[in-house]
Backbone bond lengths (Angstrom), bond angles and torsions (degrees), N, CA, C in turn:
res aa  C-N    CA-C-N  psi(-1)  N-CA   C-N-CA  omega(-1)  CA-C   N-CA-C  phi
1 X - - - 1.453 - - 1.530 115.62 -
2 X 1.310 116.94 -29.22 1.482 116.31 178.52 1.514 111.92 -61.12
3 X 1.325 118.62 -37.96 1.438 122.08 179.35 1.538 112.31 -61.47
4 X 1.350 115.57 -42.13 1.459 119.18 177.58 1.500 110.85 -67.89
5 X 1.310 118.12 -42.22 1.509 120.93 178.09 1.534 109.84 -59.71
6 X 1.323 115.88 -45.04 1.471 118.36 -179.25 1.546 111.93 -66.83
7 X 1.316 117.19 -36.93 1.495 118.83 176.99 1.528 111.35 -64.91
8 X 1.322 116.28 -41.00 1.476 119.51 178.47 1.507 111.16 -65.95
9 X 1.296 116.03 -40.35 1.493 119.81 177.78 1.522 110.13 -63.27
10 X 1.309 118.29 -43.86 1.452 123.87 -179.70 1.562 110.58 -65.23
11 X 1.328 115.78 -38.19 1.482 120.35 -179.96 1.499 110.99 -74.11
12 X 1.316 117.27 -26.48 1.446 120.98 -179.15 1.550 114.15 74.90
13 X 1.321 115.93 11.89 1.464 120.20 -179.54 1.528 109.40 -158.03
14 X 1.323 114.78 170.85 1.444 121.17 178.46 1.523 109.22 -66.89
15 X 1.294 118.72 136.68 1.458 124.11 177.62 1.481 110.89 -99.82
16 X 1.347 117.78 149.04 1.453 121.93 172.83 1.554 107.11 -89.00
17 X 1.308 115.74 112.50 1.455 119.85 -172.71 1.563 110.59 -109.70
18 X 1.322 114.63 127.96 1.443 122.48 178.08 1.513 107.57 -109.48
19 X 1.340 117.55 126.30 1.448 121.33 176.03 1.515 108.52 -100.12
20 X 1.359 115.24 118.11 1.458 119.88 177.15 1.535 107.37 -100.51
21 X 1.315 116.04 117.49 1.462 120.88 177.64 1.511 108.29 -83.35
22 X 1.326 114.33 109.37 1.442 121.61 -172.91 1.516 111.24 -79.18
23 X 1.306 112.87 176.67 1.465 121.63 179.98 1.530 111.09 -60.95
24 X 1.324 116.27 149.84 1.431 118.05 171.97 1.544 112.85 -59.88
25 X 1.265 117.35 158.55 1.471 121.58 177.34 1.540 109.96 -59.94
26 X 1.326 115.41 154.55 1.452 119.05 -175.40 1.509 114.45 -57.41
27 X 1.358 116.44 -35.27 1.466 119.32 -179.66 1.540 112.58 -70.16
28 X 1.325 118.65 -8.78 1.431 122.07 177.76 1.516 112.27 -99.10
29 X 1.340 117.96 -0.45 1.442 121.60 -173.16 1.529 114.68 -110.39
30 X 1.270 116.52 155.34 1.472 123.40 -176.79 1.516 113.29 -60.67
31 X 1.344 115.83 -34.66 1.442 117.55 -177.45 1.569 114.12 -96.60
32 X 1.334 114.96 -2.61 1.481 118.90 177.28 1.539 113.02 69.41
33 X 1.355 117.65 18.02 1.457 121.08 -178.39 1.541 110.47 -129.96
34 X 1.319 113.63 155.94 1.495 118.39 175.41 1.530 109.04 -80.17
35 X 1.339 116.49 -26.32 1.465 120.15 -179.29 1.539 109.66 -107.10
36 X 1.296 114.17 -177.98 1.486 120.55 173.93 1.555 112.38 63.69
37 X 1.300 113.22 40.79 1.478 120.40 177.59 1.496 111.61 61.16
38 X 1.307 117.38 -124.58 1.477 121.95 -170.42 1.514 108.24 86.25
39 X 1.290 115.77 156.03 1.431 122.06 -177.79 1.558 110.38 -120.65
40 X 1.275 115.93 155.05 1.455 120.67 177.64 1.525 108.84 -66.47
41 X 1.339 114.47 127.22 1.485 118.86 175.31 1.523 110.43 -66.81
42 X 1.306 116.57 136.14 1.479 119.80 -174.02 1.528 112.94 -58.03
43 X 1.338 117.58 -30.51 1.469 119.32 -179.60 1.504 112.87 -68.17
44 X 1.345 118.76 -16.56 1.454 121.29 177.76 1.530 114.89 -104.43
45 X 1.297 116.88 3.09 1.458 120.29 -177.44 1.501 114.28 -58.88
46 X 1.351 117.92 -45.31 1.430 121.66 178.65 1.532 111.38 -66.08
47 X 1.339 117.58 -41.69 1.448 121.56 178.17 1.533 111.28 -59.72
48 X 1.329 116.25 -48.88 1.499 122.67 -178.56 1.519 109.68 -62.23
49 X 1.344 117.38 -42.85 1.452 121.11 179.85 1.516 110.30 -66.08
50 X 1.329 119.74 -45.06 1.457 122.14 178.59 1.524 111.24 -60.13
51 X 1.343 116.64 -42.14 1.458 121.48 -179.04 1.529 110.62 -58.48
52 X 1.346 116.18 -50.59 1.434 118.34 -178.87 1.549 113.85 -72.10
53 X 1.289 116.59 -29.87 1.455 120.33 173.50 1.506 112.68 -60.89
54 X 1.352 115.02 -42.80 1.462 120.07 178.27 1.514 111.00 -66.87
55 X 1.325 117.00 -37.01 1.452 121.61 178.01 1.517 110.26 -63.83
56 X 1.328 117.84 -46.74 1.446 120.86 -178.58 1.532 111.68 -64.84
57 X 1.341 116.84 -41.65 1.463 121.00 178.99 1.554 109.10 -63.24
58 X 1.324 117.35 -44.75 1.497 120.07 179.93 1.534 111.09 -61.66
59 X 1.336 116.73 -42.48 1.449 120.29 178.79 1.528 110.75 -66.68
60 X 1.307 116.24 -38.89 1.470 120.55 178.99 1.503 111.31 -63.41
61 X 1.332 118.09 -40.93 1.448 122.68 177.28 1.505 111.51 -60.84
62 X 1.320 117.71 -33.57 1.454 122.36 176.45 1.508 111.67 -86.16
63 X 1.346 118.34 -6.79 1.465 123.20 -176.22 1.562 109.15 52.84
64 X 1.315 115.37 52.32 1.460 119.95 -171.67 1.506 114.95 -119.17
65 X 1.326 119.87 16.26 1.463 116.39 173.61 1.535 107.69 -146.03
66 X 1.316 113.14 153.37 1.463 120.56 -177.54 1.521 112.70 -112.36
67 X 1.320 116.91 -22.63 1.452 120.94 -176.59 1.533 108.62 -151.36
68 X 1.281 115.58 138.82 1.482 120.62 176.08 1.534 108.86 -119.53
69 X 1.325 116.46 126.67 1.453 121.77 177.07 1.526 108.50 -111.19
70 X 1.302 117.14 142.32 1.460 121.82 -176.80 1.506 114.24 -87.93
71 X 1.327 119.11 -7.02 1.464 121.25 178.82 1.515 107.51 -151.91
72 X 1.326 115.16 160.54 1.437 120.14 -178.92 1.528 109.98 -132.93
73 X 1.250 115.57 121.71 1.470 122.64 172.14 1.509 104.91 -135.26
74 X 1.304 117.60 149.54 1.464 121.02 -177.32 1.500 112.42 -51.20
75 X 1.296 118.58 -47.60 1.443 122.44 -176.84 1.515 113.06 -74.64
76 X 1.336 118.65 -17.81 1.470 119.88 -179.42 1.511 113.79 -62.19
77 X 1.345 116.43 -21.60 1.439 119.80 178.89 1.529 111.93 -63.30
78 X 1.325 117.00 -24.51 1.450 121.08 179.22 1.499 113.68 -81.78
79 X 1.320 116.42 -6.43 1.487 119.88 -175.94 1.533 111.06 -118.40
80 X 1.310 118.74 28.32 1.463 120.63 176.85 1.482 108.77 -64.60
């Protein structure tokens, strides 16, 4: 949060913040890699969901995001 607070202070205005929920960690995926696709292992589904739920709640309490995306690909930025 300090980084966001500093950026807003430097900008002198409210920023439009997009939260991109990235891929699960490699140890939670079927292929054991951050790249090359892979799927979330079912035994980590609840953990991954809880982690991002806590992130969203914390950001909401700070009123610091405007949009949440569930995946990130380079071209997805053009389809907000």
